[in-house]
Each structure stands twice: as C-alpha cells, then as structure tokens.
Steps between C-alpha positions, in 0.01 A plus 500: 500500500318790334238761587141386442335592172219691675570877510445556873640854490222624270225376732381648833654304786728322255789454743267343755385256235864421430544409866190277478642311203490127589798419282703764682420341834581157359844643419529631856409158638741301282795739487490713815327270750592140412883531508491710817201364694695260723740773611222755557297255709805399702624856557343539848728216620789475256760741366558421133671792326454490121454862394554472120329161459141616425630718216704207367186283476322789326780520244487122447125517436521791254778328304309170506203661329726641228689177430394148391334294775796270586705802605257563789637201691860609454421858600312406817762245603759776459283743700457244779874431508569874529235527772668228706841656437375840621353347817828328590706811421287726717468247781877464531562870435713432192537769231370372167837522323660296777213251487547454126870440554410244768287284268808301405516370856160328487673166447655541847153504663281192549164660418327161518591469869263784591124450495461878478709526184335195339148621581583848372636362174189285444272796580669729247494235225129428556422873514688566175333216310153587629544868414623424149211258440239752614655784300481284188147378581363854531733646240236676286321658796824619658616658174180704493517604867587845629839533664393766749352279777788254460768767536323645804476151658869420439602837646281428805668161556845663483387774742368239747830312485705814558272615782486184710821308436752700702758554229845519655700822485763530231871548546563708815634848433792458740723195532614339822563132556440320827875438521560875479229571758669254734841664436642184345679676217818364346710758688341407834533125440868534407564725800329256740706213355258222590293247309163607355194288428228649278178297476255610230165346593264413216171693514540637853321833498451738792243375750218741577453358852803524733378194691513289186845638417615409852455131414811536285681780682491326838694206358788735425456690826521179703814391314671839519575481874793721593676430171291713266296818483171442313363775273184491289395723213287518188609588150333573168540246223459502124472202270529134585785282630772611260401858576563428868839348420594816311367714786697330777816386321548778246333796670266601220164422346553239232430147389688203354489652150726781623788264585529268201783679322840337527657758729563580865224688688573723797308303764547416866643148446770632267599774744528242777689254279749777417546547876585133548160353590383166365166569328268200503138448390244233592174425318291182522378529140667458163738774392341524155196687632543874436845410362640534852793270432597722206497840668579432867875492419462836324390664827778337702361172635792264457374169645153395385291234670180416314291185532713288266823618666372420848361159404829412332733628772294410809272208401443382857369842604245539220285189475158669473324769299248769588269729306251475216552654155845614615600175667849503639693445820339564836585834660569337834761271339666786313504696825699225669751502214533881534563446873780253419646744248523775761647258755774387261760766562818517294599843623332678207198722562181388327200668344231231475179577310205260522188530281216292648249307290216310666263793559477573127138485384350249441640354822465174691392550864706373792351178638369541856645850513549687828230761432213247464388680185211266417348504845287733708812575705700639205747770607427694179135508404535472122634167377731626223713747701495251786642220286757729338612615843558138599729462196684820591533375857715213373738756348502704821566184702806435284620859543435485875709183526785680325469803730493281810816306407775626734774336294448706184743779412363856545202540272241759390168360376244668273161342422301683230176435313554504125166648397144556621310176560300417182140430593180401319285533811393844625474369855853359479642818343368707791762337724781681315596860423486582130834562331714429807721220633626426853868476583693397812861558591687303764803716566793333670591676823854453626556443872136549581 
C-alpha cells in the first residue's frame, strides 16, 4: 500500500482531501471494519477480548499487497488463527507463552463436541477467505490508498476493545493463597495431624451477590453441624487452572511450565509426604492435559487418579461421562470415590486433592437442575451463571456428604475456586467479582 500520487500537501486543504479519498475509505472498510465488525456490533452484550487482533489483520493486508496474490489467503488464514488464539488466551486468562506451550494438548480436547468452537472455527475460516478475496479484488485501488485513515480506524478499534472489555488485572503484587488465608499451611496440617481434603473447583469465581453465593455455602453450613467450623473468604487469582494448582499446592504464582524439570519442588504435598501423609490426587479427565501426570509427582503427589486410572481400577463406579469438549468422568461420581478414599483408613494420614471438571467451558447443563434456570422461577436471573452454579452444587453436595459422615477420621476440608469464571456475556459476568475466587474451609472441631 502506497501514498497516492496526488501531492495533497502542496494544495490548500490537502489533508482533508486525503481523508476524502475513496480508496482510503475502501481500505478502512476492508481492513479495519470487516475483520472486526462482528465483535464491535456484539460488544454491548458480549465480552470478546482481542486487543492485538486488529493490528494483526492490518499487517496481513499490507503484506498481502506486497506479495503475490496466493499469499493473501495464507496470510489471512494465519491472522484469523492468531485472532482465535488471542481470544481463547484472554478469555481463560492464560499468558501467551503458556498458551503457546499448551498447543500440544489440543489433541486432548474434543473441539468438535462444542457448537461454540465449531461455529467459531467456521467463522474465522470464512472471514479469512473473504478478506483475502476482497484484498486481491481491489488490489490496485488499495495500493494507491492513503494509510492515514486506515491507521486511525485500526487504532480506534483497539481503543474501543480496551475501553469496554474489562481486561483483567495482571499478576497481583502480593502473593497469598486461599490455603494460606485459611491457615492450612504445611506446618499447621502436620501439627493438627488429621486428614485434609482440598477441592479445586473449575471456574468458580467469587460471587458478587451473597444470596447467590449462599446457594453453595448453605450446603456446607447444613452439613457442618457441630463437627466443623465454616469459614468463607475471597482470594486473588492469576492465570488459569495450572496457575491455581501452583497457587494452592506450591504457594507461588506459576503454571505447569514451571514444574516440568525432572526434580523435586518444594510444595505442600511433598512437605506432607515427608511428614508421613499419603498424598493422593483425583481428576476426572486425562492426565495428559497440561502434562499433569508428568509433573504431579514432582510436587509430591504420590498416588494419581485420572480418568483412565479410575475407569480401570473402579469400572463399576464410572459407567458414564459428563462434559463437552473436555468430556470426562462426572464430578458427582468422582466425589463418591473421594468419599470412599477418605473412609478407607489404614492408620496413615491422607492429603487428598480433587480437581473438578464438569464446569469447564463449554459446559453441559444439569438436566432438570434445582435452580430452574430456564424458567421464570430461576434462582439466578442469568442463565449461564445459574447453570454453572447447578454444576458446582453437585460438587458441594459431594463435599457436604463427606462432611456429614460421622464415621470418617478427623478431617479438614478446603473448597477453592481455581480461577475467575470465564464469561462471554456481560450480563453473566456481572454476577462475579473480577479477579477473585471464593473459598470455604470446614475446620474440624474436636469435642464440640
């Protein structure tokens, strides 16, 4: 793309004429508007963070005009792929370097099981091909167009995105995990000398409305009775699920890429294992995702129970599957197995860590759920947080059943959200507090 041959600067009002250049506005339409129009039009209702994407399409267009025509299709397909990648990264609060490292796990995810992922893929392919075709069709006019209106338009699209899309805060300046806030440090756990259950709940952010939060909290309160003291708190988070694992199990901001070296890491499970605890993990998905099976032993988790382990060792307990793109075991079934684990006492103290699954987006709603989410009597007015809460309620039901079991050995229970609830919908996002997660501690009280 080059400046027009007319010498605007030597004429009175030349810059205004440059802004009236039809070819320049054609460039604005094809390069600044077309790739971004859907997201701009949807922005009053949807949160789609894609800050660098308009500039990426601009770069693809400029390179297309400098290279032979067939390259336009490759460049715009690449730009669309990067655009989709950026959207997913920012939605799930994943740093770009971590997201790049995670690309190798795509084979673990059934993208075709989600209408949202399939529709998004089709949209980006159609957009890329249409953009490349139009750039080639108007190639001569675009090469002669002024860049000034186009650059202004692309900058305006980026400014709109940054202004309206509620970008999440970065890494908090100070570190404190929910486990630390609840005083469940390794020293305290060893001193108390009782079993510990840590449940890391997929996508459970901090509710903005205490009445909505009470739908989960009351399940624990009812089960606590005279056996437990219930405490609630909120905690900052950074990153996605593996960041939460690092936060709660290793006491620092990090992600799975920080634990892949073949060495021992100073983390809570190792400290407890050194003190004689059995350290046991449960996860209803495959251990290949985020390389969990590879690095869990490096942080001190000795007995691993992923989907294939559980289906092999307890086939009668796991006869169904739940979820969408991340289809795995049902949280309620895994919760029952965790209950049996805690009930099976061999005299050794246990640290049991359970990472839930079924509330991962895109999710499958609970059939005929208790909150009547698709009716006028819905307990939470927006459908998405309502349906997610029904999925979380199944986890809380499992935890409540464990807390209410009088035959279990002395036990402390911690239930923690892993990261803020990812949301497309602005109305849905308003039900949660940005950058925060809820946590609950059921503290065993002796002779209460």
